[in-house]
C-alpha positions in Angstrom: -2.2 -38.8 -4.7 0.2 -38.2 -7.5 3.3 -36.0 -6.9 4.2 -33.4 -9.6 7.1 -30.9 -9.7 6.2 -27.3 -10.5 8.0 -24.0 -10.5 5.2 -21.9 -8.9 2.1 -22.2 -6.9 -0.6 -19.7 -5.7 -2.2 -20.5 -2.3 -6.0 -20.7 -1.9 -8.7 -22.4 0.2 -7.7 -25.5 -1.8 -4.2 -25.4 -0.2 -3.9 -27.4 3.0 -0.3 -27.0 3.8 3.2 -25.9 2.7 5.9 -28.0 4.1 9.7 -27.7 3.5 11.5 -30.7 2.1 15.1 -31.3 1.4 15.9 -32.0 -2.3 19.6 -32.6 -2.8 21.2 -29.4 -1.4 18.0 -27.2 -1.8 14.8 -26.7 0.2 11.7 -27.2 -1.9 8.0 -27.0 -0.8 5.7 -30.0 -0.5 2.2 -28.6 -1.1 -0.8 -30.7 0.0 -4.0 -29.4 -1.4 -7.6 -30.5 -1.8 -6.9 -32.4 -5.0 -3.3 -33.6 -5.0 0.3 -33.2 -3.8 2.9 -31.1 -5.5 6.5 -30.3 -5.0 7.3 -26.6 -5.7 10.9 -25.9 -6.6 11.0 -23.0 -4.2 11.1 -22.5 -0.4 7.7 -22.3 1.5 8.3 -18.6 2.3 8.8 -17.8 -1.4 5.5 -19.5 -2.2 3.8 -17.6 0.6 5.2 -14.2 -0.4 4.4 -14.8 -4.1 0.8 -15.9 -3.2 0.3 -12.8 -1.0 1.4 -10.6 -3.9 -0.7 -12.4 -6.5 -3.7 -12.1 -4.2 -3.5 -8.4 -3.5 -1.3 -8.0 -0.4 2.2 -8.5 0.9 3.5 -10.9 3.5 4.7 -7.8 5.5 1.2 -6.3 5.4 -0.4 -9.6 6.5 2.1 -9.9 9.3 1.6 -6.3 10.4 -2.1 -6.8 10.4 -1.8 -9.9 12.7 0.6 -8.0 15.0 -2.0 -5.2 15.3 -4.5 -7.8 16.6 -2.2 -10.0 18.8 0.5 -7.5 19.8 4.2 -8.4 19.5 4.0 -12.2 19.5 6.0 -14.8 17.6 4.6 -17.3 15.2 1.6 -15.3 14.2 -1.1 -16.7 11.8 -1.6 -14.5 8.8 -4.4 -13.8 6.3 -3.1 -14.7 2.9 -6.2 -13.6 1.0 -10.0 -13.2 1.1 -12.3 -15.3 -0.9 -15.9 -14.0 -1.1 -15.1 -12.1 2.1 -13.8 -15.0 4.1 -10.2 -14.8 5.3 -7.8 -17.5 4.1 -5.7 -17.9 7.2 -2.4 -20.0 7.5 -0.7 -20.7 10.8 3.1 -21.4 11.2 4.4 -24.4 13.1 7.7 -22.7 13.9 9.0 -19.2 13.4 8.1 -18.1 9.9 11.8 -17.6 9.1 12.8 -21.1 10.2 13.7 -23.6 7.5 11.7 -26.2 9.4 8.5 -24.1 9.4 5.3 -25.6 7.8 2.3 -23.3 7.0 -1.0 -25.0 7.7 -4.4 -23.7 6.5 -6.8 -23.1 9.3 -9.6 -24.3 7.0 -7.8 -27.6 6.4 -7.5 -28.8 10.0 -9.9 -31.5 11.1 -8.2 -32.4 14.3 -5.0 -32.2 16.3 -4.0 -35.2 18.5 -1.1 -35.8 20.8 1.5 -38.4 19.8 4.7 -39.8 21.3 6.9 -37.6 19.2 4.8 -34.4 19.3 1.4 -34.1 17.6 -0.5 -35.3 14.5 -2.5 -32.8 12.5 -5.3 -34.5 10.6 -6.3 -32.7 7.5 -9.8 -32.6 5.9 -8.7 -35.1 3.3 -7.9 -37.5 6.3 -4.2 -37.2 5.7 -2.2 -37.3 8.9 0.9 -35.2 9.2 3.1 -35.8 12.3 5.1 -32.9 13.7 7.8 -33.0 16.3 6.1 -30.1 18.1 4.4 -30.1 21.4 0.6 -30.5 21.3 0.2 -27.4 23.4 2.2 -25.3 20.9 0.2 -26.3 17.8 -3.1 -26.0 19.8 -2.1 -22.4 20.7 -1.4 -21.7 17.0 -4.8 -23.2 16.1 -6.6 -21.1 18.7 -4.7 -17.9 17.6 -5.7 -18.6 14.0 -9.3 -19.1 15.0 -9.3 -15.9 17.0 -7.9 -14.0 14.0 -10.6 -15.6 11.8 -13.4 -14.5 14.2 -11.9 -11.0 14.4 -11.9 -10.5 10.6 -15.4 -11.9 10.3 -16.5 -9.4 12.9 -14.9 -6.6 11.0 -16.6 -7.7 7.8 -20.0 -7.8 9.5 -19.4 -4.3 11.0 -18.4 -2.9 7.6 -21.5 -4.3 6.0 -23.7 -2.8 8.7 -22.1 0.6 8.3 -22.5 0.6 4.6 -24.9 3.3 3.2 -26.8 0.4 1.5 -27.0 -3.2 2.7 -25.6 -5.8 0.4 -27.7 -9.0 0.1 -25.7 -11.0 2.8 
């Protein structure tokens, strides 16, 4: 994988994770996606907020929607966008406002395994990212994101059944 520096990035189903990295005195974002690795010269939260806006929502609306489903919990997964009716869900490893927080795409996770220092998330491209986070914590995040996915897919199915005409899906 080649590493390129860019000023902006829009998240999609090709995005696997947004990870903060220290670059001199600033925090940049390491983006791992389906095709390559990039360094965005902005913080992960900036990339996430700009992506939400570009894709038709806001981070606050996505967070509010997740809170309606889960109640008042911390570290909620959010829907960044929809692609052909499928929710593009990202889960946080820490509090979203933490400078250590990494956003991981639910669709990008192949496996999560316990390690001596926390856990290892294995991405669909076989890349292994180790986090100093308890296995139980990241597993809970994965389950929450999966539940949110199932919830939105159920809503989508209900909407299509209630439509005055039935689309071809």
